[in-house]
Short mmCIF file of the C-alpha atoms (twelve columns), coordinates in Angstrom:
data_MODEL
# 
_entry.id   MODEL 
# 
loop_
_atom_site.group_PDB 
_atom_site.id 
_atom_site.type_symbol 
_atom_site.label_atom_id 
_atom_site.label_alt_id 
_atom_site.label_comp_id 
_atom_site.label_asym_id 
_atom_site.label_seq_id 
_atom_site.Cartn_x 
_atom_site.Cartn_y 
_atom_site.Cartn_z 
_atom_site.pdbx_PDB_model_num 
ATOM 1   C CA . MET A 1   -139.322 -50.545 -165.671 1 
ATOM 2   C CA . SER A 2   -139.519 -49.633 -169.079 1 
ATOM 3   C CA . SER A 3   -136.651 -47.335 -169.818 1 
ATOM 4   C CA . GLU A 4   -136.072 -44.157 -172.005 1 
ATOM 5   C CA . PRO A 5   -136.494 -43.961 -175.750 1 
ATOM 6   C CA . ASP A 6   -133.714 -43.963 -178.241 1 
ATOM 7   C CA . THR A 7   -133.918 -41.262 -180.552 1 
ATOM 8   C CA . ALA A 8   -133.281 -44.263 -182.848 1 
ATOM 9   C CA . GLY A 9   -134.928 -47.610 -182.736 1 
ATOM 10  C CA . PRO A 10  -138.046 -49.653 -182.012 1 
ATOM 11  C CA . ALA A 11  -140.858 -48.145 -180.013 1 
ATOM 12  C CA . ARG A 12  -140.084 -49.561 -176.181 1 
ATOM 13  C CA . SER A 13  -142.602 -52.070 -173.880 1 
ATOM 14  C CA . THR A 14  -144.715 -51.164 -171.290 1 
ATOM 15  C CA . ARG A 15  -146.742 -53.008 -168.828 1 
ATOM 16  C CA . GLY A 16  -148.109 -56.260 -169.707 1 
ATOM 17  C CA . GLY A 17  -145.808 -56.388 -173.436 1 
ATOM 18  C CA . ASP A 18  -147.934 -53.431 -174.615 1 
ATOM 19  C CA . THR A 19  -145.835 -51.260 -177.166 1 
ATOM 20  C CA . VAL A 20  -146.013 -47.165 -177.162 1 
ATOM 21  C CA . PRO A 21  -147.097 -46.381 -180.671 1 
ATOM 22  C CA . ALA A 22  -144.453 -45.158 -182.962 1 
ATOM 23  C CA . THR A 23  -146.427 -41.647 -183.117 1 
ATOM 24  C CA . ASP A 24  -146.113 -41.145 -179.639 1 
ATOM 25  C CA . VAL A 25  -142.553 -42.318 -178.995 1 
ATOM 26  C CA . ALA A 26  -142.169 -39.538 -181.608 1 
ATOM 27  C CA . ALA A 27  -144.046 -37.134 -180.027 1 
ATOM 28  C CA . PHE A 28  -141.894 -37.559 -176.565 1 
ATOM 29  C CA . LEU A 29  -138.445 -37.457 -178.282 1 
ATOM 30  C CA . ALA A 30  -139.623 -34.161 -180.390 1 
ATOM 31  C CA . VAL A 31  -139.620 -32.249 -177.484 1 
ATOM 32  C CA . ARG A 32  -137.316 -34.118 -175.085 1 
ATOM 33  C CA . PRO A 33  -134.555 -31.766 -175.583 1 
ATOM 34  C CA . ARG A 34  -136.745 -29.188 -173.878 1 
ATOM 35  C CA . LEU A 35  -137.882 -31.218 -171.008 1 
ATOM 36  C CA . PHE A 36  -134.271 -31.989 -170.151 1 
ATOM 37  C CA . GLY A 37  -133.434 -27.944 -170.431 1 
ATOM 38  C CA . LEU A 38  -136.298 -27.241 -168.436 1 
ATOM 39  C CA . ALA A 39  -135.327 -29.928 -165.726 1 
ATOM 40  C CA . TYR A 40  -131.615 -29.323 -165.759 1 
ATOM 41  C CA . ARG A 41  -132.463 -25.479 -165.133 1 
ATOM 42  C CA . MET A 42  -134.864 -25.858 -162.381 1 
ATOM 43  C CA . LEU A 43  -132.371 -28.615 -160.910 1 
ATOM 44  C CA . GLY A 44  -128.720 -27.697 -161.933 1 
ATOM 45  C CA . SER A 45  -128.038 -31.584 -161.869 1 
ATOM 46  C CA . VAL A 46  -127.972 -33.535 -164.891 1 
ATOM 47  C CA . ALA A 47  -128.353 -36.954 -162.991 1 
ATOM 48  C CA . GLU A 48  -131.278 -35.493 -161.200 1 
ATOM 49  C CA . ALA A 49  -132.816 -33.865 -164.894 1 
ATOM 50  C CA . GLU A 50  -132.546 -36.724 -166.390 1 
ATOM 51  C CA . ASP A 51  -134.327 -38.921 -163.476 1 
ATOM 52  C CA . VAL A 52  -137.188 -36.312 -164.334 1 
ATOM 53  C CA . VAL A 53  -137.656 -36.936 -167.532 1 
ATOM 54  C CA . GLN A 54  -137.228 -40.451 -167.305 1 
ATOM 55  C CA . ASP A 55  -139.787 -40.103 -164.787 1 
ATOM 56  C CA . ALA A 56  -141.618 -37.925 -167.589 1 
ATOM 57  C CA . TRP A 57  -141.731 -40.770 -169.993 1 
ATOM 58  C CA . LEU A 58  -143.250 -43.051 -167.508 1 
ATOM 59  C CA . ARG A 59  -145.894 -40.933 -167.276 1 
ATOM 60  C CA . TRP A 60  -146.634 -40.965 -170.682 1 
ATOM 61  C CA . GLN A 61  -146.364 -44.492 -171.353 1 
ATOM 62  C CA . GLY A 62  -148.645 -44.685 -168.788 1 
ATOM 63  C CA . ALA A 63  -151.114 -41.804 -169.921 1 
ATOM 64  C CA . ASP A 64  -154.507 -42.210 -172.223 1 
ATOM 65  C CA . ARG A 65  -152.451 -40.717 -174.955 1 
ATOM 66  C CA . ARG A 66  -155.855 -40.566 -176.767 1 
ATOM 67  C CA . ALA A 67  -157.102 -38.026 -174.740 1 
ATOM 68  C CA . VAL A 68  -154.342 -36.186 -174.517 1 
ATOM 69  C CA . TYR A 69  -154.969 -33.154 -176.976 1 
ATOM 70  C CA . ASN A 70  -151.255 -31.606 -177.002 1 
ATOM 71  C CA . PRO A 71  -148.174 -34.068 -176.181 1 
ATOM 72  C CA . ALA A 72  -145.819 -31.177 -175.362 1 
ATOM 73  C CA . ALA A 73  -147.973 -29.254 -173.189 1 
ATOM 74  C CA . PHE A 74  -148.735 -32.520 -171.247 1 
ATOM 75  C CA . LEU A 75  -145.126 -33.759 -170.933 1 
ATOM 76  C CA . THR A 76  -143.943 -30.045 -170.576 1 
ATOM 77  C CA . THR A 77  -146.550 -30.009 -167.130 1 
ATOM 78  C CA . THR A 78  -145.763 -33.458 -166.543 1 
ATOM 79  C CA . THR A 79  -141.976 -32.405 -165.795 1 
ATOM 80  C CA . THR A 80  -142.604 -28.925 -164.543 1 
ATOM 81  C CA . ARG A 81  -144.552 -30.393 -161.933 1 
ATOM 82  C CA . LEU A 82  -141.628 -33.583 -161.436 1 
ATOM 83  C CA . ALA A 83  -138.913 -30.750 -161.361 1 
ATOM 84  C CA . ILE A 84  -140.608 -28.851 -158.386 1 
ATOM 85  C CA . ASN A 85  -140.832 -32.005 -156.256 1 
ATOM 86  C CA . ALA A 86  -137.522 -33.045 -157.144 1 
ATOM 87  C CA . ALA A 87  -136.479 -29.180 -156.108 1 
ATOM 88  C CA . THR A 88  -138.339 -29.555 -153.071 1 
ATOM 89  C CA . SER A 89  -136.594 -32.994 -151.951 1 
ATOM 90  C CA . ALA A 90  -133.459 -31.825 -153.307 1 
ATOM 91  C CA . ARG A 91  -133.480 -28.382 -150.944 1 
ATOM 92  C CA . SER A 92  -133.548 -30.375 -147.687 1 
ATOM 93  C CA . THR A 93  -130.290 -32.802 -148.938 1 
ATOM 94  C CA . ARG A 94  -128.253 -29.677 -150.416 1 
ATOM 95  C CA . GLU A 95  -128.657 -28.522 -146.885 1 
ATOM 96  C CA . ARG A 96  -126.258 -31.671 -145.464 1 
ATOM 97  C CA . TYR A 97  -124.033 -30.791 -148.348 1 
ATOM 98  C CA . VAL A 98  -120.643 -30.969 -147.565 1 
ATOM 99  C CA . GLY A 99  -119.308 -27.326 -148.324 1 
ATOM 100 C CA . PRO A 100 -120.577 -24.596 -150.696 1 
ATOM 101 C CA . TRP A 101 -123.180 -26.703 -153.528 1 
ATOM 102 C CA . LEU A 102 -122.774 -25.462 -157.356 1 
ATOM 103 C CA . PRO A 103 -124.493 -26.509 -160.182 1 
ATOM 104 C CA . GLU A 104 -123.671 -29.239 -162.162 1 
ATOM 105 C CA . PRO A 105 -121.453 -27.654 -165.365 1 
ATOM 106 C CA . VAL A 106 -123.110 -29.083 -168.866 1 
ATOM 107 C CA . ASP A 107 -120.739 -29.139 -172.050 1 
ATOM 108 C CA . THR A 108 -122.655 -27.168 -174.211 1 
ATOM 109 C CA . SER A 109 -120.663 -27.774 -177.073 1 
ATOM 110 C CA . ALA A 110 -121.531 -31.446 -177.200 1 
ATOM 111 C CA . ASP A 111 -125.091 -30.838 -176.378 1 
ATOM 112 C CA . PRO A 112 -125.787 -27.440 -178.284 1 
ATOM 113 C CA . THR A 113 -129.429 -28.025 -177.678 1 
ATOM 114 C CA . LEU A 114 -129.804 -27.140 -173.963 1 
ATOM 115 C CA . GLY A 115 -129.304 -23.753 -174.912 1 
ATOM 116 C CA . ALA A 116 -130.758 -23.544 -178.571 1 
ATOM 117 C CA . GLU A 117 -133.531 -21.869 -177.763 1 
ATOM 118 C CA . ARG A 118 -132.605 -19.037 -175.124 1 
ATOM 119 C CA . ALA A 119 -129.697 -19.174 -172.948 1 
ATOM 120 C CA . GLU A 120 -131.656 -17.438 -170.203 1 
ATOM 121 C CA . ALA A 121 -131.068 -19.243 -166.796 1 
ATOM 122 C CA . LEU A 122 -128.401 -21.340 -168.189 1 
ATOM 123 C CA . ASP A 123 -125.338 -19.561 -166.889 1 
ATOM 124 C CA . LEU A 124 -123.560 -21.189 -163.600 1 
ATOM 125 C CA . ALA A 125 -124.226 -18.023 -161.871 1 
ATOM 126 C CA . VAL A 126 -127.688 -17.753 -162.419 1 
ATOM 127 C CA . LEU A 127 -128.326 -21.273 -161.754 1 
ATOM 128 C CA . LEU A 128 -126.734 -20.801 -157.872 1 
ATOM 129 C CA . LEU A 129 -128.977 -17.842 -157.721 1 
ATOM 130 C CA . LEU A 130 -132.232 -19.857 -158.455 1 
ATOM 131 C CA . GLU A 131 -131.352 -22.201 -155.660 1 
ATOM 132 C CA . LYS A 132 -132.638 -19.707 -153.378 1 
ATOM 133 C CA . LEU A 133 -135.967 -19.103 -155.010 1 
ATOM 134 C CA . THR A 134 -138.784 -21.518 -154.495 1 
ATOM 135 C CA . PRO A 135 -139.287 -24.066 -156.735 1 
ATOM 136 C CA . THR A 136 -142.731 -22.449 -157.892 1 
ATOM 137 C CA . GLU A 137 -141.108 -19.303 -158.317 1 
ATOM 138 C CA . ARG A 138 -138.159 -20.745 -160.100 1 
ATOM 139 C CA . ALA A 139 -140.512 -22.621 -162.477 1 
ATOM 140 C CA . ALA A 140 -142.094 -19.623 -163.336 1 
ATOM 141 C CA . TYR A 141 -138.725 -17.858 -164.174 1 
ATOM 142 C CA . VAL A 142 -137.569 -20.538 -166.136 1 
ATOM 143 C CA . LEU A 143 -140.800 -21.311 -168.244 1 
ATOM 144 C CA . ARG A 144 -141.020 -17.187 -168.787 1 
ATOM 145 C CA . GLU A 145 -137.586 -16.462 -169.526 1 
ATOM 146 C CA . ALA A 146 -135.787 -20.034 -170.615 1 
ATOM 147 C CA . PHE A 147 -138.580 -20.856 -172.953 1 
ATOM 148 C CA . GLY A 148 -141.036 -17.613 -173.578 1 
ATOM 149 C CA . TYR A 149 -144.052 -19.501 -172.478 1 
ATOM 150 C CA . PRO A 150 -146.787 -17.177 -172.425 1 
ATOM 151 C CA . TYR A 151 -148.097 -15.889 -168.730 1 
ATOM 152 C CA . ARG A 152 -151.350 -17.820 -169.394 1 
ATOM 153 C CA . GLU A 153 -149.928 -21.304 -170.301 1 
ATOM 154 C CA . ILE A 154 -147.619 -21.247 -166.905 1 
ATOM 155 C CA . GLY A 155 -150.468 -20.885 -164.960 1 
ATOM 156 C CA . ALA A 156 -152.301 -23.652 -166.338 1 
ATOM 157 C CA . VAL A 157 -148.809 -25.659 -166.005 1 
ATOM 158 C CA . LEU A 158 -148.658 -24.668 -162.340 1 
ATOM 159 C CA . ASP A 159 -152.800 -24.930 -161.517 1 
ATOM 160 C CA . THR A 160 -152.734 -20.841 -160.652 1 
ATOM 161 C CA . SER A 161 -153.791 -17.653 -162.011 1 
ATOM 162 C CA . GLU A 162 -152.298 -15.583 -164.293 1 
ATOM 163 C CA . ALA A 163 -152.081 -13.071 -162.211 1 
ATOM 164 C CA . ASN A 164 -149.872 -15.273 -159.758 1 
ATOM 165 C CA . VAL A 165 -147.844 -16.889 -162.523 1 
ATOM 166 C CA . ARG A 166 -147.407 -12.450 -162.826 1 
ATOM 167 C CA . GLN A 167 -145.975 -11.901 -159.426 1 
ATOM 168 C CA . LEU A 168 -144.101 -15.162 -159.254 1 
ATOM 169 C CA . ALA A 169 -141.835 -14.052 -161.908 1 
ATOM 170 C CA . GLY A 170 -141.514 -11.113 -161.234 1 
ATOM 171 C CA . ARG A 171 -140.195 -11.612 -157.840 1 
ATOM 172 C CA . ALA A 172 -137.745 -14.160 -159.437 1 
ATOM 173 C CA . ARG A 173 -136.564 -11.331 -161.688 1 
ATOM 174 C CA . ARG A 174 -135.999 -8.854  -158.771 1 
ATOM 175 C CA . HIS A 175 -134.275 -11.438 -156.850 1 
ATOM 176 C CA . LEU A 176 -132.028 -12.176 -158.973 1 
ATOM 177 C CA . ALA A 177 -131.587 -8.355  -160.016 1 
ATOM 178 C CA . SER A 178 -130.769 -7.305  -156.388 1 
ATOM 179 C CA . ASP A 179 -128.150 -10.003 -156.064 1 
ATOM 180 C CA . ARG A 180 -126.051 -10.051 -159.179 1 
ATOM 181 C CA . SER A 181 -124.621 -6.960  -161.384 1 
ATOM 182 C CA . ILE A 182 -125.564 -6.854  -165.296 1 
ATOM 183 C CA . PRO A 183 -123.094 -9.223  -166.713 1 
ATOM 184 C CA . THR A 184 -121.008 -8.384  -169.316 1 
ATOM 185 C CA . ARG A 185 -121.029 -9.254  -173.316 1 
ATOM 186 C CA . PRO A 186 -120.204 -12.632 -173.838 1 
ATOM 187 C CA . GLN A 187 -117.122 -11.592 -175.900 1 
ATOM 188 C CA . GLU A 188 -116.073 -9.543  -173.021 1 
ATOM 189 C CA . ARG A 189 -116.253 -12.998 -170.859 1 
ATOM 190 C CA . ARG A 190 -114.511 -14.777 -173.113 1 
ATOM 191 C CA . ARG A 191 -111.930 -12.765 -172.839 1 
ATOM 192 C CA . LEU A 192 -111.667 -12.302 -169.614 1 
ATOM 193 C CA . ALA A 193 -111.469 -16.341 -169.412 1 
ATOM 194 C CA . GLU A 194 -108.883 -15.969 -172.185 1 
ATOM 195 C CA . VAL A 195 -107.015 -13.734 -169.758 1 
ATOM 196 C CA . PHE A 196 -107.562 -15.665 -167.055 1 
ATOM 197 C CA . LEU A 197 -106.292 -18.762 -168.652 1 
ATOM 198 C CA . ALA A 198 -103.051 -17.092 -169.582 1 
ATOM 199 C CA . ALA A 199 -102.321 -16.139 -165.924 1 
ATOM 200 C CA . ALA A 200 -103.331 -19.653 -164.667 1 
ATOM 201 C CA . ARG A 201 -100.483 -21.545 -167.260 1 
ATOM 202 C CA . ASP A 202 -98.187  -18.826 -165.740 1 
ATOM 203 C CA . GLY A 203 -98.661  -19.032 -162.340 1 
ATOM 204 C CA . ASP A 204 -99.073  -14.991 -162.800 1 
ATOM 205 C CA . LEU A 205 -100.827 -14.549 -159.349 1 
ATOM 206 C CA . ALA A 206 -100.957 -10.455 -160.132 1 
ATOM 207 C CA . ALA A 207 -102.233 -10.964 -163.253 1 
ATOM 208 C CA . LEU A 208 -104.953 -12.881 -161.785 1 
ATOM 209 C CA . GLU A 209 -105.687 -10.685 -159.391 1 
ATOM 210 C CA . ARG A 210 -105.853 -7.382  -161.359 1 
ATOM 211 C CA . LEU A 211 -109.513 -9.066  -163.473 1 
ATOM 212 C CA . LEU A 212 -110.754 -9.808  -159.983 1 
ATOM 213 C CA . THR A 213 -113.162 -6.641  -157.997 1 
ATOM 214 C CA . ALA A 214 -112.632 -5.385  -154.903 1 
ATOM 215 C CA . ASP A 215 -115.824 -7.397  -153.492 1 
ATOM 216 C CA . VAL A 216 -115.251 -11.052 -155.532 1 
ATOM 217 C CA . ILE A 217 -116.390 -14.194 -154.057 1 
ATOM 218 C CA . ALA A 218 -115.002 -17.406 -154.764 1 
ATOM 219 C CA . HIS A 219 -117.399 -20.995 -154.397 1 
ATOM 220 C CA . SER A 220 -115.602 -24.013 -154.217 1 
ATOM 221 C CA . ASP A 221 -117.530 -27.546 -154.385 1 
ATOM 222 C CA . GLY A 222 -115.748 -30.321 -153.505 1 
ATOM 223 C CA . GLY A 223 -119.047 -32.219 -151.948 1 
ATOM 224 C CA . GLY A 224 -116.362 -33.341 -149.531 1 
ATOM 225 C CA . GLN A 225 -114.829 -35.765 -151.944 1 
ATOM 226 C CA . VAL A 226 -111.506 -33.211 -152.941 1 
ATOM 227 C CA . PRO A 227 -110.089 -30.661 -150.919 1 
ATOM 228 C CA . ALA A 228 -111.914 -27.383 -150.811 1 
ATOM 229 C CA . ALA A 229 -112.846 -24.095 -149.215 1 
ATOM 230 C CA . ARG A 230 -115.832 -24.981 -147.010 1 
ATOM 231 C CA . LYS A 231 -117.097 -21.545 -147.083 1 
ATOM 232 C CA . ASP A 232 -117.268 -18.774 -149.597 1 
ATOM 233 C CA . VAL A 233 -114.402 -16.771 -149.936 1 
ATOM 234 C CA . ARG A 234 -114.478 -13.156 -150.103 1 
ATOM 235 C CA . GLY A 235 -112.343 -10.148 -151.122 1 
ATOM 236 C CA . VAL A 236 -109.870 -9.863  -153.822 1 
ATOM 237 C CA . ALA A 237 -107.249 -10.263 -151.244 1 
ATOM 238 C CA . ARG A 238 -108.466 -13.377 -149.647 1 
ATOM 239 C CA . VAL A 239 -109.221 -14.854 -152.695 1 
ATOM 240 C CA . ALA A 240 -106.283 -14.468 -154.869 1 
ATOM 241 C CA . ASN A 241 -104.651 -15.849 -151.756 1 
ATOM 242 C CA . LEU A 242 -106.888 -18.863 -152.408 1 
ATOM 243 C CA . LEU A 243 -105.892 -19.454 -155.930 1 
ATOM 244 C CA . ASP A 244 -102.118 -19.285 -155.472 1 
ATOM 245 C CA . ASN A 245 -102.645 -21.614 -152.791 1 
ATOM 246 C CA . VAL A 246 -104.390 -24.110 -155.231 1 
ATOM 247 C CA . LEU A 247 -102.288 -23.292 -158.136 1 
ATOM 248 C CA . ARG A 248 -98.832  -24.016 -156.059 1 
ATOM 249 C CA . LYS A 249 -100.507 -27.050 -153.990 1 
ATOM 250 C CA . TYR A 250 -102.779 -29.075 -156.110 1 
ATOM 251 C CA . TRP A 251 -102.979 -27.813 -159.933 1 
ATOM 252 C CA . TYR A 252 -98.990  -27.262 -159.823 1 
ATOM 253 C CA . ALA A 253 -98.843  -30.147 -162.837 1 
ATOM 254 C CA . ALA A 254 -102.110 -29.141 -164.063 1 
ATOM 255 C CA . THR A 255 -102.715 -27.946 -167.648 1 
ATOM 256 C CA . PHE A 256 -105.606 -25.718 -168.769 1 
ATOM 257 C CA . ARG A 257 -107.734 -24.877 -171.271 1 
ATOM 258 C CA . LEU A 258 -110.569 -23.433 -172.527 1 
ATOM 259 C CA . VAL A 259 -114.087 -24.654 -172.583 1 
ATOM 260 C CA . GLU A 260 -117.841 -24.275 -173.293 1 
ATOM 261 C CA . ALA A 261 -120.231 -24.553 -170.172 1 
ATOM 262 C CA . ASN A 262 -123.096 -23.955 -170.312 1 
ATOM 263 C CA . GLY A 263 -122.985 -21.799 -173.065 1 
ATOM 264 C CA . ASP A 264 -119.769 -19.761 -171.808 1 
ATOM 265 C CA . ALA A 265 -116.289 -20.024 -171.785 1 
ATOM 266 C CA . ALA A 266 -114.667 -21.390 -168.945 1 
ATOM 267 C CA . LEU A 267 -111.797 -23.115 -167.691 1 
ATOM 268 C CA . LEU A 268 -111.219 -26.863 -167.534 1 
ATOM 269 C CA . VAL A 269 -108.368 -27.898 -165.404 1 
ATOM 270 C CA . LEU A 270 -106.603 -31.345 -165.973 1 
ATOM 271 C CA . ASP A 271 -104.020 -33.255 -164.344 1 
ATOM 272 C CA . ALA A 272 -101.611 -34.966 -166.049 1 
ATOM 273 C CA . ASP A 273 -103.618 -38.051 -166.976 1 
ATOM 274 C CA . GLY A 274 -106.093 -35.967 -168.477 1 
ATOM 275 C CA . ASN A 275 -108.339 -36.153 -165.786 1 
ATOM 276 C CA . PRO A 276 -110.652 -32.947 -164.823 1 
ATOM 277 C CA . LEU A 277 -109.857 -31.695 -161.647 1 
ATOM 278 C CA . ALA A 278 -112.133 -28.643 -161.789 1 
ATOM 279 C CA . VAL A 279 -114.616 -26.622 -164.381 1 
ATOM 280 C CA . VAL A 280 -113.904 -22.540 -162.979 1 
ATOM 281 C CA . ALA A 281 -116.761 -20.789 -164.129 1 
ATOM 282 C CA . LEU A 282 -116.547 -16.512 -164.150 1 
ATOM 283 C CA . ASP A 283 -119.212 -14.588 -163.177 1 
ATOM 284 C CA . ALA A 284 -118.383 -10.576 -164.642 1 
ATOM 285 C CA . SER A 285 -119.799 -7.599  -165.426 1 
ATOM 286 C CA . ALA A 286 -118.318 -4.207  -166.263 1 
ATOM 287 C CA . ARG A 287 -115.970 -4.031  -163.311 1 
ATOM 288 C CA . GLY A 288 -114.657 -7.112  -163.864 1 
ATOM 289 C CA . ILE A 289 -114.714 -10.609 -162.440 1 
ATOM 290 C CA . GLU A 290 -117.323 -10.400 -159.420 1 
ATOM 291 C CA . GLY A 291 -117.379 -14.477 -158.975 1 
ATOM 292 C CA . LEU A 292 -115.404 -17.260 -159.280 1 
ATOM 293 C CA . LEU A 293 -117.160 -20.785 -159.243 1 
ATOM 294 C CA . LEU A 294 -114.677 -23.690 -158.348 1 
ATOM 295 C CA . VAL A 295 -116.812 -27.065 -159.556 1 
ATOM 296 C CA . LEU A 296 -113.977 -29.601 -158.067 1 
ATOM 297 C CA . ASN A 297 -116.741 -32.219 -156.763 1 
ATOM 298 C CA . PRO A 298 -115.496 -35.233 -159.155 1 
ATOM 299 C CA . ASP A 299 -119.218 -36.181 -159.480 1 
ATOM 300 C CA . LYS A 300 -120.062 -32.832 -161.445 1 
ATOM 301 C CA . LEU A 301 -116.796 -33.499 -163.739 1 
ATOM 302 C CA . ARG A 302 -117.909 -36.814 -165.447 1 
ATOM 303 C CA . GLU A 303 -119.089 -34.627 -168.815 1 
ATOM 304 C CA . PHE A 304 -115.374 -33.110 -169.225 1 
ATOM 305 C CA . ALA A 305 -113.635 -36.323 -168.928 1 
ATOM 306 C CA . ALA A 306 -112.208 -37.856 -171.574 1 
ATOM 307 C CA . GLY A 307 -114.975 -40.021 -173.681 1 
ATOM 308 C CA . GLY A 308 -117.533 -38.579 -171.273 1 
# 
């Protein structure tokens, strides 16, 4: 099976020793960042998104490319449909996941193209909410809000009518709006992250507690590999107690620094050897921090490992 082409290098071999012409390789590489951004937003997993993009490349290899009038449209349609299938399969897998499932954070300082066009549907809290939508609703929302596709073109991608696409995207927007307050501006979220970082470094539980709303929710994803709350923790007193336990029992020798995860400021927690223990993302509104997303599963922290 042929691997995906490198950004610099010759066209790769396909079946029977044939090669993909350089112009067709270039056509794929030109849209690859968008394809990955689409698949990642649909799936919330780097590995699953990369698998989808790899499958799209194989479909591109096997296609009658001379009959493809618009390679970008062909590849977007192929990737979207593959991502819908992957999301449908992932749903049953995530139902068996140990504890809460959270999206895998991405270091967007190292991959700025992920959010280059639009930052919509990239925030970890939004990706978590997208999991509640059907895969088709998710695709309609992502194509519209993250990439600005016209409804008519989304209809062609999803093989449905423009009117149905409007309904799908509208339902998705209403669902997200009903489950989340209006987020505060990036500058304020960064300020909150900086204050949160300072309080965590000092072990200042009172300062941490003041940042939280009364109805704050903490989601902890350990994937069954490391200690983590098996259910969401709700309410300022319980979340503050959770943070106190984590800081005293597991992060007492840790170092903390700010990183850019999914286009926003987040807290990276490192052990004494510099290995990542957690990425903590904040979901904040004008009221304060309404949600904490503690990604603890080591498999989801590889992008933040030294040299990762």
